[in-house]
C-alpha positions in Angstrom: -7.6 -12.6 14.6 -7.5 -10.4 17.6 -9.4 -7.0 17.5 -6.2 -5.0 17.8 -4.6 -6.9 14.9 -7.8 -6.4 12.8 -7.6 -2.6 13.4 -3.9 -2.5 12.5 -4.5 -4.7 9.5 -7.4 -2.5 8.3 -5.4 0.8 8.8 -2.4 -0.6 6.9 -4.7 -1.9 4.1 -6.5 1.4 3.8 -3.2 3.3 3.6 -2.0 0.9 0.9 -5.3 1.3 -1.0 -5.0 5.1 -0.9 -1.5 4.9 -2.3 -2.6 2.4 -5.0 -5.5 4.6 -5.9 -3.1 7.6 -6.3 -0.8 5.4 -8.5 -3.7 4.3 -10.6 -5.3 7.7 -11.2 -3.2 10.8 -10.4 0.3 9.5 -11.1 -0.2 8.5 -14.7 -1.8 11.9 -15.5 1.1 13.7 -13.7 3.6 11.6 -15.7 2.0 12.4 -19.0 2.0 16.1 -18.2 5.7 15.8 -17.1 6.6 14.2 -20.5 4.6 16.7 -22.5 6.2 19.8 -20.9 9.8 18.4 -20.6 12.3 20.5 -22.5 14.9 17.8 -22.4 13.0 15.3 -24.6 12.6 15.4 -28.4 9.2 15.2 -30.0 9.7 11.5 -30.8 10.6 10.6 -27.2 7.6 12.5 -26.0 5.2 10.7 -28.3 6.8 7.3 -27.5 6.5 7.8 -23.7 3.0 9.2 -23.9 1.8 6.3 -26.1 3.6 3.9 -23.7 1.9 5.4 -20.7 -1.6 5.3 -22.3 -1.1 1.6 -23.2 0.5 0.5 -19.9 -1.1 3.3 -17.8 0.2 2.8 -14.2 3.1 0.5 -15.2 4.2 2.9 -17.9 4.0 5.9 -15.6 5.9 4.1 -12.8 8.7 3.1 -15.3 8.9 6.7 -16.5 8.9 7.9 -12.9 11.8 5.6 -12.0 13.9 6.2 -15.1 13.3 9.6 -16.8 11.0 11.8 -14.7 11.8 15.2 -13.3 12.9 15.3 -9.7 9.4 15.8 -8.0 7.8 13.0 -9.9 10.8 10.7 -9.6 11.0 11.1 -5.8 7.2 10.7 -5.4 7.3 7.5 -7.6 10.1 6.0 -5.6 8.7 6.8 -2.2 5.1 5.7 -3.0 6.2 2.4 -4.7 8.6 1.7 -1.8 5.9 2.3 0.8 3.3 0.2 -1.1 5.7 -2.7 -1.4 6.6 -2.4 2.3 2.9 -2.3 3.2 2.2 -5.4 1.1 5.0 -7.2 2.9 3.8 -6.2 6.3 0.2 -7.2 5.5 1.2 -10.6 4.2 3.4 -11.1 7.3 0.6 -10.2 9.7 -1.9 -12.4 7.8 0.5 -15.4 8.0 2.1 -15.0 11.4 -0.6 -13.4 13.6 -3.0 -16.4 13.7 -0.2 -18.8 14.6 1.1 -16.5 17.3 -2.4 -15.9 18.8 -3.1 -19.6 18.8 0.2 -20.3 20.5 -0.4 -17.6 23.1 -3.9 -18.9 23.9 -2.5 -22.2 24.8 0.3 -20.9 27.1 -1.3 -18.0 29.0 -4.1 -18.6 31.5 -7.3 -16.5 31.1 -6.7 -15.7 27.5 -10.4 -16.0 26.7 -12.4 -12.9 27.5 -15.3 -15.0 28.9 -13.0 -16.2 31.7 -12.3 -12.7 33.1 -14.3 -11.9 36.3 -17.3 -9.6 35.6 -17.4 -10.3 31.9 -21.0 -11.5 32.1 -22.2 -8.3 33.8 -20.5 -6.1 31.3 -21.8 -7.9 28.2 -25.2 -9.0 29.5 -24.4 -12.7 29.1 
């Protein structure tokens, strides 16, 4: 893979990893607190959701965030999950398409290998 694509791929991967880390650690705790302090839910509903979130951790908190959460948690859940899914789609697309495109370009454009550029040997001590 070309160096530019490696950098883009790495940055997108790190962004996705940061969002996933948030969804695995902070989001479930925020959702449990949201359930516990919610005045709109009965004690039975609170216990059910808290148990569900402890058992399913991230999945339970994301489900709660999509369905019953207060506005800040609901918006955060929807935005982060949407961004994470989009990043996964982009990363998979880059991983599949980029090698084929680079190979195709190398065959059709002259001087695509860095070693063929004038002065390359002087710059890299080859």
